[in-house]
MDTraj code that builds the backbone (N, CA, C; nanometers):
import mdtraj as md
import numpy as np

residues = "UNK UNK UNK UNK UNK UNK UNK UNK UNK UNK UNK UNK UNK UNK UNK UNK UNK UNK UNK UNK UNK UNK UNK UNK UNK UNK UNK UNK UNK UNK UNK UNK UNK UNK UNK UNK UNK UNK UNK UNK UNK UNK UNK UNK UNK UNK UNK UNK UNK UNK UNK UNK UNK UNK UNK UNK UNK UNK UNK UNK UNK UNK UNK UNK UNK UNK UNK UNK UNK UNK UNK UNK UNK UNK UNK UNK UNK UNK UNK UNK UNK UNK UNK UNK UNK UNK UNK UNK UNK UNK UNK UNK UNK UNK UNK UNK UNK UNK UNK UNK UNK UNK UNK UNK UNK UNK UNK UNK UNK UNK UNK UNK UNK UNK UNK UNK UNK UNK UNK UNK UNK UNK UNK UNK UNK UNK UNK UNK UNK UNK UNK UNK UNK UNK UNK UNK UNK UNK UNK UNK UNK UNK UNK UNK UNK UNK UNK UNK UNK UNK UNK UNK UNK UNK UNK UNK UNK".split()
xyz = np.array([
    [15.0940, 15.6093, 17.9772],
    [14.9482, 15.6190, 17.9765],
    [14.8904, 15.5818, 17.8395],
    [14.9595, 15.6161, 17.7326],
    [14.9110, 15.5850, 17.5990],
    [14.9062, 15.4344, 17.5780],
    [15.0087, 15.3645, 17.6261],
    [15.0101, 15.2195, 17.6089],
    [14.8988, 15.1528, 17.6889],
    [14.8592, 15.2135, 17.8041],
    [14.7523, 15.1582, 17.8857],
    [14.6182, 15.1669, 17.8135],
    [14.5907, 15.2803, 17.7475],
    [14.4643, 15.2934, 17.6749],
    [14.4625, 15.2008, 17.5529],
    [14.5808, 15.1844, 17.4910],
    [14.5892, 15.0930, 17.3768],
    [14.5683, 14.9492, 17.4231],
    [14.6195, 14.9185, 17.5404],
    [14.6054, 14.7851, 17.5969],
    [14.4578, 14.7547, 17.6266],
    [14.3837, 14.8507, 17.6830],
    [14.2422, 14.8273, 17.7119],
    [14.1620, 14.8162, 17.5827],
    [14.1993, 14.8943, 17.4812],
    [14.1324, 14.8829, 17.3516],
    [14.1526, 14.7431, 17.2941],
    [14.2752, 14.6911, 17.3006],
    [14.3031, 14.5580, 17.2476],
    [14.2271, 14.4501, 17.3242],
    [14.2189, 14.4666, 17.4567],
    [14.1435, 14.3701, 17.5368],
    [13.9951, 14.3742, 17.5002],
    [13.9426, 14.4943, 17.4820],
    [13.8014, 14.5078, 17.4439],
    [13.7776, 14.4474, 17.3063],
    [13.8702, 14.4709, 17.2141],
    [13.8569, 14.4160, 17.0799],
    [13.8618, 14.2636, 17.0824],
    [13.9536, 14.2074, 17.1579],
    [13.9637, 14.0613, 17.1676],
    [13.8379, 13.9998, 17.2284],
    [13.7845, 14.0655, 17.3308],
    [13.6623, 14.0157, 17.3928],
    [13.5449, 14.0221, 17.2943],
    [13.5354, 14.1322, 17.2212],
    [13.4283, 14.1464, 17.1216],
    [13.4420, 14.0412, 17.0131],
    [13.5618, 14.0206, 16.9637],
    [13.5840, 13.9213, 16.8586],
    [13.5524, 13.7806, 16.9080],
    [13.5859, 13.7523, 17.0322],
    [13.5588, 13.6205, 17.0892],
    [13.4080, 13.5944, 17.0947],
    [13.3314, 13.6965, 17.1324],
    [13.1864, 13.6785, 17.1399],
    [13.1231, 13.6726, 17.0020],
    [13.1745, 13.7530, 16.9085],
    [13.1204, 13.7513, 16.7725],
    [13.1555, 13.6220, 16.6993],
    [13.2612, 13.5581, 16.7428],
    [13.3022, 13.4320, 16.6821],
    [13.2009, 13.3218, 16.7133],
    [13.1419, 13.3288, 16.8327],
    [13.0469, 13.2269, 16.8752],
    [12.9078, 13.2449, 16.8161],
    [12.8625, 13.3708, 16.8112],
    [12.7274, 13.3969, 16.7618],
    [12.7184, 13.5423, 16.7170],
    [12.6267, 13.5698, 16.6253],
    [12.6088, 13.7090, 16.5831],
    [12.5457, 13.7893, 16.6965],
    [12.5883, 13.9133, 16.7090],
    [12.5372, 13.9991, 16.8157],
    [12.5022, 14.1358, 16.7589],
    [12.4028, 14.1978, 16.8192],
    [12.3681, 14.3347, 16.7848],
    [12.4625, 14.4299, 16.8567],
    [12.4759, 14.5496, 16.8028],
    [12.5667, 14.6485, 16.8608],
    [12.5340, 14.6759, 17.0065],
    [12.4052, 14.6935, 17.0358],
    [12.3674, 14.7272, 17.1728],
    [12.4053, 14.6168, 17.2703],
    [12.3838, 14.4927, 17.2314],
    [12.4175, 14.3807, 17.3193],
    [12.5673, 14.3728, 17.3424],
    [12.6435, 14.3935, 17.2353],
    [12.7891, 14.3899, 17.2487],
    [12.8383, 14.5084, 17.3310],
    [12.7778, 14.6232, 17.3103],
    [12.8142, 14.7418, 17.3878],
    [12.7842, 14.7212, 17.5357],
    [12.6677, 14.6659, 17.5659],
    [12.6320, 14.6377, 17.7056],
    [12.7300, 14.5399, 17.7680],
    [12.7699, 14.4390, 17.6930],
    [12.8637, 14.3393, 17.7429],
    [12.9991, 14.4039, 17.7745],
    [13.0464, 14.4876, 17.6833],
    [13.1760, 14.5531, 17.7049],
    [13.1690, 14.6531, 17.8200],
    [13.0559, 14.7220, 17.8325],
    [13.0398, 14.8160, 17.9452],
    [13.0381, 14.7410, 18.0778],
    [12.9709, 14.6251, 18.0769],
    [12.9627, 14.5440, 18.1981],
    [13.1014, 14.4958, 18.2401],
    [13.1883, 14.4721, 18.1421],
    [13.3247, 14.4273, 18.1715],
    [13.4156, 14.5418, 18.2148],
    [13.3644, 14.6661, 18.2077],
    [13.4395, 14.7791, 18.2607],
    [13.5188, 14.8588, 18.1584],
    [13.4920, 14.8415, 18.0319],
    [13.5627, 14.9189, 17.9295],
    [13.4969, 15.0548, 17.9118],
    [13.5778, 15.1539, 17.8776],
    [13.5260, 15.2901, 17.8619],
    [13.4483, 15.3022, 17.7311],
    [13.3616, 15.4020, 17.7263],
    [13.2805, 15.4223, 17.6056],
    [13.3686, 15.4613, 17.4873],
    [13.4808, 15.5264, 17.5133],
    [13.5736, 15.5619, 17.4061],
    [13.6355, 15.4361, 17.3439],
    [13.6761, 15.3421, 17.4283],
    [13.7302, 15.2160, 17.3778],
    [13.6240, 15.1381, 17.2992],
    [13.5012, 15.1410, 17.3482],
    [13.3929, 15.0693, 17.2811],
    [13.3655, 15.1306, 17.1444],
    [13.3662, 15.2622, 17.1358],
    [13.3473, 15.3286, 17.0065],
    [13.4584, 15.2917, 16.9090],
    [13.5809, 15.2866, 16.9596],
    [13.6941, 15.2475, 16.8742],
    [13.6791, 15.1029, 16.8252],
    [13.6347, 15.0164, 16.9128],
    [13.6135, 14.8768, 16.8764],
    [13.5061, 14.8667, 16.7676],
    [13.3971, 14.9406, 16.7859],
    [13.2899, 14.9377, 16.6866],
    [13.3352, 14.9937, 16.5520],
    [13.4145, 15.0987, 16.5544],
    [13.4613, 15.1536, 16.4265],
    [13.5505, 15.0524, 16.3546],
    [13.6336, 14.9802, 16.4295],
    [13.7174, 14.8768, 16.3685],
    [13.6316, 14.7626, 16.3132],
    [13.5363, 14.7159, 16.3945],
    [13.4515, 14.6045, 16.3520],
    [13.3671, 14.6408, 16.2302],
    [13.3224, 14.7655, 16.2229],
    [13.2427, 14.8088, 16.1076],
    [13.3277, 14.8200, 15.9821],
    [13.4522, 14.8648, 15.9952],
    [13.5383, 14.8738, 15.8766],
    [13.5709, 14.7346, 15.8224],
    [13.5799, 14.6377, 15.9091],
    [13.6074, 14.4994, 15.8670],
    [13.4793, 14.4222, 15.8360],
    [13.3638, 14.4900, 15.8481],
    [13.2336, 14.4306, 15.8208],
    [13.2066, 14.3083, 15.9098],
    [13.2472, 14.3169, 16.0341],
    [13.2270, 14.2072, 16.1284],
    [13.1013, 14.2250, 16.2129],
    [13.0494, 14.3464, 16.2175],
    [12.9270, 14.3704, 16.2924],
    [12.8340, 14.4550, 16.2057],
    [12.7142, 14.4043, 16.1892],
    [12.6146, 14.4722, 16.1074],
    [12.4774, 14.4313, 16.1603],
    [12.4045, 14.5261, 16.2166],
    [12.2759, 14.4943, 16.2774],
    [12.1750, 14.4405, 16.1766],
    [12.1786, 14.4904, 16.0538],
    [12.0837, 14.4429, 15.9524],
    [12.1096, 14.2962, 15.9169],
    [12.2355, 14.2624, 15.8999],
    [12.2708, 14.1245, 15.8671],
    [12.2368, 14.0313, 15.9840],
    [12.2659, 14.0774, 16.1050],
    [12.2349, 13.9986, 16.2244],
    [12.0848, 13.9762, 16.2367],
    [12.0082, 14.0804, 16.2072],
    [11.8627, 14.0680, 16.2127],
    [11.8131, 13.9646, 16.1127],
    [11.8645, 13.9680, 15.9913],
    [11.8222, 13.8714, 15.8895],
    [11.8570, 13.7291, 15.9308],
    [11.9753, 13.7112, 15.9891],
    [12.0159, 13.5773, 16.0332],
    [11.9235, 13.5241, 16.1418],
    [11.8922, 13.6087, 16.2400],
    [11.8051, 13.5649, 16.3487],
    [11.6630, 13.5411, 16.3002],
    [11.6108, 13.6271, 16.2124],
    [11.4752, 13.6068, 16.1609],
    [11.4683, 13.4752, 16.0847],
    [11.5667, 13.4490, 16.0015],
    [11.5688, 13.3226, 15.9269],
    [11.5727, 13.2038, 16.0220],
    [11.6571, 13.2112, 16.1234],
    [11.6695, 13.1017, 16.2195],
    [11.5394, 13.0796, 16.2957],
    [11.4829, 13.1870, 16.3507],
    [11.3623, 13.1725, 16.4309],
    [11.2413, 13.1318, 16.3473],
    [11.2360, 13.1790, 16.2229],
    [11.1201, 13.1473, 16.1400],
    [11.1294, 13.0082, 16.0784],
    [11.2459, 12.9702, 16.0299],
    [11.2579, 12.8449, 15.9558],
    [11.3057, 12.7263, 16.0391],
    [11.3824, 12.7517, 16.1422],
    [11.4325, 12.6412, 16.2247],
    [11.3455, 12.6222, 16.3488],
    [11.3215, 12.7288, 16.4196],
    [11.2424, 12.7213, 16.5422],
    [11.0922, 12.7281, 16.5179],
    [11.0519, 12.7667, 16.3970],
    [10.9112, 12.7778, 16.3578],
    [10.8323, 12.8689, 16.4508],
    [10.8892, 12.9850, 16.4802],
    [10.8215, 13.0816, 16.5660],
    [10.7405, 13.1782, 16.4814],
    [10.6386, 13.2345, 16.5418],
    [10.5536, 13.3320, 16.4755],
    [10.6075, 13.4729, 16.4909],
    [10.5367, 13.5665, 16.4302],
    [10.5768, 13.7068, 16.4248],
    [10.6044, 13.7646, 16.5633],
    [10.5114, 13.7473, 16.6550],
    [10.5231, 13.8114, 16.7861],
    [10.6364, 13.7527, 16.8697],
    [10.6555, 13.6237, 16.8617],
    [10.7642, 13.5599, 16.9365],
    [10.9000, 13.5998, 16.8783],
    [10.9077, 13.6100, 16.7464],
    [11.0332, 13.6535, 16.6827],
    [11.0653, 13.7961, 16.7251],
    [10.9641, 13.8807, 16.7235],
    [10.9843, 14.0205, 16.7640],
    [11.0353, 14.0281, 16.9076],
    [10.9749, 13.9520, 16.9963],
    [11.0169, 13.9519, 17.1368],
    [11.1603, 13.9031, 17.1523],
    [11.1948, 13.7973, 17.0820],
    [11.3307, 13.7429, 17.0913],
    [11.4334, 13.8444, 17.0408],
    [11.4042, 13.9102, 16.9286],
    [11.4975, 14.0073, 16.8717],
    [11.5176, 14.1262, 16.9645],
    [11.4084, 14.1755, 17.0225],
    [11.4194, 14.2889, 17.1143],
    [11.4972, 14.2504, 17.2396],
    [11.4815, 14.1283, 17.2856],
    [11.5555, 14.0849, 17.4048],
    [11.7048, 14.0677, 17.3755],
    [11.7387, 14.0471, 17.2486],
    [11.8791, 14.0336, 17.2100],
    [11.9447, 14.1682, 17.1814],
    [11.8681, 14.2765, 17.1925],
    [11.9262, 14.4095, 17.1767],
    [11.9111, 14.4699, 17.0387],
    [11.8203, 14.4190, 16.9585],
    [11.7990, 14.4750, 16.8249],
    [11.7274, 14.6091, 16.8366],
    [11.7655, 14.7069, 16.7561],
    [11.6947, 14.8350, 16.7568],
    [11.5499, 14.8160, 16.7113],
    [11.4565, 14.8818, 16.7797],
    [11.3144, 14.8583, 16.7555],
    [11.2726, 14.8960, 16.6137],
    [11.3277, 15.0055, 16.5600],
    [11.2888, 15.0444, 16.4239],
    [11.3408, 14.9444, 16.3212],
    [11.4560, 14.8869, 16.3474],
    [11.5105, 14.7840, 16.2587],
    [11.4266, 14.6564, 16.2652],
    [11.3802, 14.6233, 16.3834],
    [11.2967, 14.5043, 16.4011],
    [11.1649, 14.5212, 16.3266],
    [11.1034, 14.6366, 16.3415],
    [10.9747, 14.6594, 16.2754],
    [10.9889, 14.6564, 16.1239],
    [11.0972, 14.7127, 16.0719],
    [11.1199, 14.7091, 15.9275],
    [11.1531, 14.5679, 15.8802],
    [11.2339, 14.4968, 15.9552],
    [11.2770, 14.3629, 15.9158],
    [11.1668, 14.2593, 15.9246],
    [11.0762, 14.2762, 16.0198],
    [10.9690, 14.1790, 16.0355],
    [10.8545, 14.2040, 15.9384],
    [10.8573, 14.3148, 15.8680],
    [10.7559, 14.3401, 15.7668],
    [10.7664, 14.2426, 15.6520],
    [10.8808, 14.1772, 15.6398],
    [10.9036, 14.0814, 15.5312],
    [10.8379, 13.9458, 15.5556],
    [10.7989, 13.9190, 15.6791],
    [10.7379, 13.7899, 15.7102],
    [10.5999, 13.7853, 15.6453],
    [10.5777, 13.6853, 15.5665],
    [10.4510, 13.6712, 15.4944],
    [10.3538, 13.5887, 15.5770],
    [10.2294, 13.6301, 15.5738],
    [10.1283, 13.5567, 15.6498],
    [10.1038, 13.4182, 15.5912],
    [10.1266, 13.4020, 15.4602],
    [10.1082, 13.2700, 15.4009],
    [10.2112, 13.1708, 15.4542],
    [10.3342, 13.2161, 15.4746],
    [10.4344, 13.1252, 15.5295],
    [10.4036, 13.0947, 15.6755],
    [10.3508, 13.1931, 15.7492],
    [10.3111, 13.1671, 15.8874],
    [10.1976, 13.0654, 15.8919],
    [10.1044, 13.0774, 15.7982],
    [9.9930, 12.9831, 15.7915],
    [10.0450, 12.8414, 15.7671],
    [10.1363, 12.8282, 15.6716],
    [10.1942, 12.6972, 15.6417],
    [10.2705, 12.6410, 15.7619],
    [10.3406, 12.7275, 15.8329],
    [10.4142, 12.6818, 15.9505],
    [10.3184, 12.6369, 16.0609],
    [10.2080, 12.7093, 16.0757],
    [10.1071, 12.6678, 16.1745],
    [10.0532, 12.5294, 16.1415],
    [10.0235, 12.5070, 16.0150],
    [9.9747, 12.3746, 15.9753],
    [10.0782, 12.2665, 16.0026],
    [10.2040, 12.2970, 15.9733],
    [10.3104, 12.1998, 15.9986],
    [10.3228, 12.1699, 16.1478],
    [10.3128, 12.2729, 16.2306],
    [10.3201, 12.2514, 16.3752],
    [10.1999, 12.1718, 16.4251],
    [10.0848, 12.1967, 16.3665],
    [9.9653, 12.1202, 16.4057],
    [9.9854, 11.9718, 16.3787],
    [10.0305, 11.9403, 16.2589],
    [10.0477, 11.7995, 16.2259],
    [10.1586, 11.7351, 16.3078],
    [10.2552, 11.8147, 16.3488],
    [10.3651, 11.7618, 16.4292],
    [10.3220, 11.7429, 16.5751],
    [10.2482, 11.8391, 16.6276],
    [10.2155, 11.8400, 16.7700],
    [10.0884, 11.7611, 16.8026],
    [9.9884, 11.7694, 16.7146],
    [9.8583, 11.7102, 16.7447],
    [9.8419, 11.5823, 16.6642],
    [9.8486, 11.4714, 16.7297],
    [9.8345, 11.3425, 16.6619],
    [9.6876, 11.3049, 16.6469],
    [9.6086, 11.3348, 16.7471],
    [9.4674, 11.3013, 16.7464],
    [9.3883, 11.4248, 16.7044],
    [9.3145, 11.4146, 16.5942],
    [9.2391, 11.5301, 16.5437],
    [9.1024, 11.5422, 16.6096],
    [9.0941, 11.5031, 16.7328],
    [8.9714, 11.5166, 16.8092],
    [8.9463, 11.6652, 16.8362],
    [8.8243, 11.7145, 16.8167],
    [8.7951, 11.8563, 16.8404],
    [8.8233, 11.9020, 16.9837],
    [8.8339, 11.8081, 17.0750],
    [8.8683, 11.8453, 17.2130],
    [9.0101, 11.9024, 17.2222],
    [9.0943, 11.8684, 17.1257],
    [9.2328, 11.9165, 17.1254],
    [9.2473, 12.0569, 17.0662],
    [9.1383, 12.1124, 17.0155],
    [9.1421, 12.2441, 16.9511],
    [9.1964, 12.3537, 17.0450],
    [9.1429, 12.3674, 17.1685],
    [9.1956, 12.4722, 17.2574],
    [9.3431, 12.4524, 17.2942],
    [9.3804, 12.3281, 17.3127],
    [9.5203, 12.2980, 17.3461],
    [9.6121, 12.3385, 17.2312],
    [9.5710, 12.3090, 17.1089],
    [9.6497, 12.3459, 16.9918],
    [9.6572, 12.4969, 16.9766],
    [9.5460, 12.5644, 17.0031],
    [9.5445, 12.7112, 16.9926],
    [9.6399, 12.7733, 17.0942],
    [9.6411, 12.7215, 17.2148],
    [9.7336, 12.7729, 17.3176],
    [9.8788, 12.7484, 17.2778],
    [9.9054, 12.6320, 17.2242],
    [10.0410, 12.5987, 17.1810],
    [10.0888, 12.6944, 17.0722],
    [10.0051, 12.7176, 16.9720],
    [10.0437, 12.8065, 16.8620],
    [10.0546, 12.9516, 16.9081],
    [9.9687, 12.9916, 17.0008],
    [9.9784, 13.1277, 17.0552],
    [10.1092, 13.1438, 17.1324],
    [10.1494, 13.0404, 17.2016],
    [10.2768, 13.0445, 17.2731],
    [10.3959, 13.0514, 17.1795],
    [10.3779, 13.0016, 17.0587],
    [10.4831, 13.0103, 16.9575],
    [10.4887, 13.1477, 16.8914],
    [10.3894, 13.2330, 16.9214],
    [10.3935, 13.3696, 16.8726],
    [10.3148, 13.3975, 16.7462],
    [10.2221, 13.3111, 16.7124],
    [10.1422, 13.3333, 16.5921],
    [10.0218, 13.4207, 16.6244],
    [9.9767, 13.4956, 16.5251],
    [9.8616, 13.5837, 16.5403],
    [9.7337, 13.5018, 16.5508],
    [9.6354, 13.5593, 16.6162],
    [9.5090, 13.4895, 16.6407],
    [9.4415, 13.4467, 16.5114],
    [9.4366, 13.5352, 16.4126],
    [9.3680, 13.5008, 16.2878],
    [9.4401, 13.3897, 16.2120],
    [9.5715, 13.3869, 16.2180],
    [9.6487, 13.2808, 16.1533],
    [9.6226, 13.1478, 16.2245],
    [9.6193, 13.1529, 16.3566],
    [9.5930, 13.0322, 16.4357],
    [9.4544, 12.9760, 16.4025],
    [9.3550, 13.0639, 16.4016],
    [9.2180, 13.0198, 16.3752],
    [9.2043, 12.9544, 16.2375],
    [9.2597, 13.0203, 16.1352],
    [9.2453, 12.9644, 16.0000],
    [9.3243, 12.8343, 15.9845],
    [9.4417, 12.8266, 16.0456],
    [9.5215, 12.7039, 16.0365],
    [9.4527, 12.5882, 16.1090],
    [9.3990, 12.6156, 16.2265],
    [9.3318, 12.5095, 16.3019],
    [9.2026, 12.4654, 16.2339],
    [9.1304, 12.5602, 16.1759],
    [9.0085, 12.5228, 16.1044],
    [9.0407, 12.4299, 15.9877],
    [9.1441, 12.4632, 15.9139],
    [9.1812, 12.3779, 15.8014],
    [9.2306, 12.2416, 15.8517],
    [9.3133, 12.2422, 15.9566],
    [9.3700, 12.1169, 16.0072],
    [9.2610, 12.0235, 16.0574],
    [9.1679, 12.0770, 16.1384],
    [9.0633, 11.9914, 16.1928],
    [8.9578, 11.9597, 16.0872],
    [8.9436, 12.0397, 15.9842],
    [8.8478, 12.0145, 15.8773],
    [8.8954, 11.9006, 15.7877],
    [9.0263, 11.8825, 15.7756],
    [9.0811, 11.7747, 15.6929],
    [9.0344, 11.6384, 15.7432],
    [9.0145, 11.6258, 15.8729],
    [8.9673, 11.4995, 15.9311],
    [8.8228, 11.4731, 15.8910],
    [8.7438, 11.5792, 15.8852],
    [8.6034, 11.5640, 15.8530],
    [8.5849, 11.5260, 15.7071],
    [8.6654, 11.5879, 15.6182],
    [8.6544, 11.5621, 15.4735],
    [8.7018, 11.4284, 15.4356],
])
top = md.Topology()
chain = top.add_chain()
for i, resn in enumerate(residues, 1):
    res = top.add_residue(resn, chain, resSeq=i)
    for name in ("N", "CA", "C"):
        top.add_atom(name, md.element.get_by_symbol(name[0]), res)
traj = md.Trajectory(xyz[None], top)
């Protein structure tokens, strides 16, 4: 019986390592995955204690990696980043603390960059379409308004 529990622990550890090798994961997401595969909560706790001692799983580090990716590569706004992180299993208090670092000035600059990338014609008729696009990217209303005003004002000047 002892070898059977050790065998399931090793299988759970290998599965966790295989998933962590592909992409960073939050503890909750990895725990849900292992539970779905039928591993006991005791085996999952043992796996987490091993992964934490080897510094292979860390929710704070994972959060920083995802925020950097979503903000700088995908050019998503605050609300969309928050939604993506919560859907990936990030703890809500960690998300709220981690997203406090996002500066509104960088969001403003990203909105302007998306405007110039997405909107080729600076016709004022495109204003609502651009606002919907930026809102879908997760930017706040006030950031969208100020970015669009500046973008469409550049044509007038």
